[in-house]
C-alpha positions in Angstrom: 34.5 -102.4 12.4 30.8 -102.9 11.5 28.5 -105.6 12.8 30.2 -108.7 11.4 32.2 -111.1 13.5 33.3 -110.1 16.9 36.9 -108.7 16.7 39.9 -108.6 18.9 39.2 -105.0 19.9 35.7 -105.8 21.1 36.9 -108.8 23.1 39.7 -106.7 24.7 37.2 -104.0 25.7 34.8 -106.5 27.2 37.6 -108.3 29.1 38.9 -105.0 30.5 35.4 -104.1 31.6 35.0 -107.5 33.3 38.3 -107.0 35.1 37.3 -103.5 36.3 34.0 -104.8 37.6 35.6 -107.7 39.5 38.4 -105.5 40.9 35.9 -102.9 42.1 33.8 -105.6 43.7 36.6 -107.3 45.5 38.0 -103.9 46.7 34.6 -103.2 48.4 34.5 -106.6 50.1 36.7 -108.2 52.7 37.6 -111.0 50.3 36.5 -112.4 46.9 34.6 -115.2 48.8 32.3 -112.6 50.3 30.9 -111.9 46.9 29.7 -115.5 46.4 29.8 -117.5 43.2 26.7 -115.8 41.8 28.2 -112.4 42.2 31.4 -113.3 40.5 29.4 -114.8 37.6 27.2 -111.8 37.2 30.1 -109.4 37.2 32.0 -111.4 34.6 29.0 -111.9 32.4 28.0 -108.3 32.5 31.5 -107.2 31.3 32.1 -109.9 28.7 28.6 -109.3 27.2 30.0 -106.0 25.8 32.0 -108.0 23.2 28.8 -108.4 21.1 27.6 -104.8 21.6 28.2 -103.9 17.9 26.7 -107.0 16.5 23.7 -107.4 18.8 23.3 -104.2 20.8 19.7 -104.9 22.1 20.5 -108.4 23.6 23.6 -106.9 25.1 21.5 -104.1 26.6 19.3 -106.7 28.2 22.1 -108.9 29.5 24.1 -106.1 31.1 20.9 -104.7 32.7 19.9 -108.1 34.2 23.5 -108.6 35.5 23.6 -105.2 37.1 20.3 -105.7 38.9 21.4 -109.2 39.9 24.7 -108.3 41.5 23.0 -105.4 43.3 20.4 -107.8 44.6 23.0 -110.2 46.0 24.6 -107.4 48.0 27.2 -106.2 45.6 27.2 -102.3 45.4 29.0 -101.6 42.1 27.9 -99.0 39.5 26.3 -100.4 36.3 29.1 -99.3 34.1 28.7 -102.1 31.6 25.1 -101.1 31.2 26.1 -97.5 30.3 28.3 -98.9 27.5 25.4 -100.9 26.3 23.2 -97.9 26.3 25.7 -96.0 24.2 26.0 -98.9 21.7 22.2 -99.4 21.4 21.5 -95.7 20.8 24.3 -95.5 18.3 22.7 -98.4 16.5 19.4 -96.5 16.3 17.4 -98.2 19.1 16.5 -95.1 20.9 12.9 -95.9 22.1 13.8 -99.4 23.3 16.8 -98.0 25.1 14.8 -95.3 26.9 12.2 -97.9 28.0 14.9 -100.3 29.2 16.6 -97.5 31.1 13.4 -96.4 32.9 13.0 -100.0 34.1 16.7 -100.0 35.2 16.2 -96.7 37.1 13.4 -98.3 39.1 15.1 -101.7 39.5 18.6 -100.8 40.6 17.6 -98.8 43.8 15.1 -101.4 44.8 17.7 -104.2 44.3 20.2 -102.3 46.4 17.6 -101.6 49.2 16.5 -105.2 49.2 20.1 -106.4 49.7 20.3 -104.4 52.9 23.4 -102.5 51.9 21.9 -99.1 53.0 19.9 -98.0 56.0 18.7 -94.6 54.8 16.5 -96.0 52.2 14.5 -93.0 50.9 17.5 -90.6 50.9 19.7 -93.2 49.2 17.1 -93.9 46.6 16.6 -90.3 45.7 20.4 -89.5 45.4 21.2 -92.7 43.6 18.3 -92.3 41.1 19.5 -88.8 40.2 23.1 -89.9 39.7 22.1 -92.9 37.6 19.7 -90.8 35.5 22.5 -88.3 34.8 24.9 -91.1 33.7 22.2 -92.7 31.5 21.4 -89.4 29.8 25.1 -88.8 29.1 25.7 -92.3 27.6 22.6 -92.0 25.5 23.5 -88.5 24.3 27.0 -89.7 23.3 25.6 -92.6 21.3 23.0 -90.3 19.6 25.6 -87.7 18.8 27.9 -90.2 17.1 25.0 -91.8 15.2 23.9 -88.4 13.8 27.5 -87.7 12.8 27.8 -91.0 11.0 24.5 -90.4 9.3 25.5 -87.0 8.1 28.8 -88.4 6.8 27.0 -91.1 4.9 24.6 -88.5 3.4 27.4 -86.3 2.4 29.2 -89.2 0.7 26.1 -90.2 -1.1 25.5 -86.7 -2.3 29.0 -86.4 -3.6 28.6 -89.7 -5.5 25.2 -88.6 -7.0 26.7 -85.2 -8.0 29.7 -86.9 -9.7 27.4 -89.4 -11.5 25.1 -86.6 -12.7 28.0 -84.6 -14.1 29.4 -87.7 -15.8 26.0 -88.4 -17.4 25.8 -84.8 -18.6 29.3 -85.0 -20.1 28.5 -88.3 -21.7 25.4 -87.0 -23.4 27.2 -83.9 -24.5 29.8 -86.0 -26.2 27.1 -88.1 -27.8 25.4 -85.0 -29.2 28.7 -83.6 -30.5 29.5 -86.9 -32.3 26.1 -87.1 -33.7 26.0 -83.5 -35.0 29.5 -83.5 -36.5 31.2 -86.8 -37.1 28.1 -88.8 -38.1 27.3 -86.3 -40.8 30.8 -86.3 -42.3 31.0 -90.1 -42.3 27.6 -90.4 -43.9 28.8 -88.1 -46.7 31.9 -90.2 -47.3 29.9 -93.4 -47.3 27.3 -92.0 -49.6 29.8 -90.7 -52.1 31.7 -94.0 -52.2 28.5 -95.9 -52.8 27.5 -93.6 -55.6 30.9 -93.9 -57.2 30.8 -97.7 -57.0 27.3 -97.7 -58.4 28.2 -95.5 -61.3 31.3 -97.5 -62.2 29.4 -100.8 -62.2 26.6 -99.3 -64.3 29.1 -98.2 -66.9 30.7 -101.6 -66.9 34.0 -100.3 -65.6 36.2 -102.1 -63.1 35.7 -100.7 -59.6 39.1 -99.7 -58.0 40.0 -101.7 -54.9 40.7 -98.4 -53.1 37.1 -97.3 -53.7 35.7 -100.6 -52.5 37.9 -100.2 -49.4 36.5 -96.7 -48.8 33.0 -98.0 -49.2 33.5 -100.8 -46.7 35.3 -98.6 -44.2 32.4 -96.1 -44.4 30.0 -98.8 -43.5 32.1 -100.1 -40.7 32.7 -96.6 -39.3 28.9 -96.0 -39.4 28.2 -99.2 -37.5 30.9 -98.4 -34.9 29.8 -94.9 -34.4 26.2 -96.0 -34.0 27.2 -98.5 -31.3 29.3 -95.8 -29.6 26.5 -93.4 -29.5 24.2 -96.0 -28.1 26.6 -96.8 -25.4 27.1 -93.1 -24.5 23.3 -92.7 -24.2 22.8 -95.9 -22.2 22.0 -94.2 -18.9 19.4 -94.9 -16.2 16.5 -93.9 -18.5 17.3 -96.7 -20.9 15.8 -100.1 -20.0 18.7 -102.2 -18.6 19.7 -105.3 -20.5 20.9 -108.3 -18.6 21.0 -112.1 -18.3 17.3 -112.4 -19.2 18.0 -110.8 -22.6 20.9 -113.1 -23.6 18.6 -115.5 -25.5 17.5 -112.8 -27.9 21.1 -111.6 -28.2 22.2 -115.1 -29.2 19.2 -115.4 -31.6 20.3 -112.3 -33.4 23.7 -113.9 -33.8 22.1 -116.9 -35.4 20.3 -114.7 -37.9 23.7 -113.7 -39.3 24.5 -117.3 -40.0 26.5 -118.1 -36.9 25.6 -121.3 -35.1 25.5 -119.9 -31.6 24.4 -121.7 -28.4 23.6 -120.4 -24.9 23.9 -122.3 -21.6 23.1 -120.8 -18.3 23.8 -122.8 -15.1 22.9 -121.8 -11.6 20.4 -119.3 -10.1 20.8 -115.9 -11.8 17.6 -114.1 -10.6 19.4 -112.4 -7.7 22.4 -111.2 -9.6 23.3 -107.5 -8.7 22.2 -105.0 -11.4 25.7 -103.8 -12.2 26.9 -107.4 -12.7 23.8 -108.2 -14.7 24.5 -105.4 -17.2 28.1 -106.2 -17.5 27.4 -109.9 -18.4 25.1 -108.7 -21.2 27.7 -106.2 -22.5 30.5 -108.8 -22.5 28.5 -111.4 -24.4 27.3 -108.7 -26.8 30.8 -107.5 -27.5 32.2 -111.0 -27.8 29.5 -112.1 -30.4 30.0 -108.8 -32.3 33.8 -109.5 -32.5 33.1 -113.0 -33.7 30.8 -111.8 -36.4 33.2 -109.1 -37.6 36.7 -110.6 -37.2 36.7 -114.3 -36.4 35.3 -115.8 -39.7 33.8 -118.4 -37.4 31.0 -120.9 -38.1 30.0 -121.7 -34.5 30.1 -120.0 -31.1 29.1 -121.1 -27.6 28.1 -118.9 -24.7 28.2 -120.4 -21.2 27.2 -118.6 -18.0 27.9 -120.3 -14.6 26.2 -118.5 -11.7 27.8 -119.7 -8.4 27.2 -118.4 -4.9 30.5 -116.4 -4.8 31.3 -115.8 -8.5 29.8 -115.6 -12.0 31.8 -116.9 -14.9 31.3 -116.0 -18.6 32.9 -118.0 -21.3 32.5 -117.4 -25.1 34.2 -119.8 -27.5 34.3 -119.7 -31.3 35.9 -121.8 -34.0 37.4 -118.9 -35.9 40.8 -118.8 -37.5 42.7 -117.1 -34.7 46.2 -118.5 -34.5 47.2 -119.9 -31.1 50.5 -118.2 -31.1 49.1 -114.8 -32.1 48.4 -112.3 -29.3 45.0 -110.6 -29.7 45.1 -107.0 -30.8 43.6 -104.9 -28.0 40.8 -103.1 -29.8 38.3 -100.7 -28.3 35.8 -103.5 -27.7 38.3 -105.7 -25.8 39.5 -102.7 -23.8 35.9 -101.8 -22.9 35.3 -105.4 -21.7 38.4 -105.4 -19.6 37.5 -102.0 -18.0 34.0 -103.2 -17.1 35.3 -106.4 -15.6 38.1 -104.7 -13.6 35.6 -102.1 -12.3 33.7 -104.9 -10.7 36.8 -106.6 -9.2 36.9 -109.4 -11.7 39.3 -110.9 -14.2 39.2 -111.2 -18.0 41.1 -113.6 -20.2 40.8 -113.2 -24.0 43.2 -115.3 -26.1 43.4 -117.8 -29.0 43.1 -121.5 -28.0 45.7 -124.1 -28.8 43.2 -126.2 -30.8 42.1 -123.2 -32.8 39.5 -120.5 -32.3 39.3 -117.8 -29.6 38.1 -117.7 -26.0 36.8 -114.8 -23.9 36.4 -115.7 -20.2 35.5 -113.4 -17.4 35.2 -114.2 -13.7 33.1 -111.7 -11.7 32.7 -111.8 -7.9 29.1 -111.8 -6.7 28.3 -109.7 -3.6 30.8 -106.9 -4.3 28.4 -105.1 -6.7 25.1 -103.2 -6.5 
C-alpha cells in the first residue's frame, strides 16, 4: 500500500488488534469494570495506533510502547502484542537502531510495571522468565521486519538493474542505427543532391530552361538532407548530450524569427521544478511545431504559450497558416513523434486546423508522474 493515506486494510488490522487486547484483558478479569477506564483506554489506543504503522512507524512504536507499559502498571497483565507489530513495521521501514533502543527500554520497563502493579509475588523469578520471553518475541518481530525489508530492497535493485540494462541496450542500438544511416544513406543522398545541383547550375549557365523534375529532385535532396540530419541528431541525443528544456525555448523562438516568422513566447507559472523528462518533451514539442510551421504552414505569425500549473503543464502553439479547417492533418513523422512523447508521459495531444484558419498544436502533460 505504501505510506500515503491510511487504508481500510490498516484500519481493519488495528481494530482487530484492539478487540483482541480488550477480549484478552476482560477474560483475565472478573469483569470489564475491574480494568478501570484507564486500562480500557490504553488497550484500545495501543491497538488502534497500528493503523498508522506504515505511514508513521516511529510514532506508532512509541505509542504502543507507552500503552503497553501503562496497562501493565495499572494491573493489567496482557502481552504487548501491539508493540511487537510496531517493532516489525519500524524495522521494515529501516529504523533498526531506534527500534533496538526502544526495545531495550521496553524490556526494562515492562517487568518493572508488572511488579509495581502487584500482580506477581515471585518478583525475581518472574522478571527473569518474563524478560527472556519478551526478548525472544522482540527478536522474532525485528528479524521478520528486517527480512522483508531486505527482500524488498533486493527486488528494487533487481528492477533498477533490469531497467538500466534495457536502457543501455536501447542506447547502443540507437547509436548503431545512427552510424549505419550516416555511413550509407547520408552518402547516397549527398551524391543525389550534388548531382542535381550541378545539373541545375550547368543548365542555367547555358541559358537553358531547367526542367521542373530536376528542380524537384534538387529540392527533395535538400529536404532529405535536413530530415536525415535531424533524425541523426535525435538518435544521438542521449545522456551525454546537454539536455534542452524550458529554459532554452527563447533561443528556439529567436531562431524561428530569423527565418522571417513573427514568433512570440509566453510562459506562465513556475517552471523551475519541472521533471527532467517533461522538460525535454516540452522543448521537443515546441521545436517540432515551429519546424512544421516553417516547412509546411506558409504562416506569417506563430505563438507559443506554456502554462505551468501545479498538476499539469499545457503547451499550445498556434499559427496563421493556410490549413483548411475541414482538412484532417496528415500524420507525418514529426507529428507521430510528438504524440508518442506525450503519450509516454501520460498526457494528451491535439493537433488540428482551427475554424478561423491556421493550425493548433496543444499538449497537456501531467506534472508529478515523470522523472
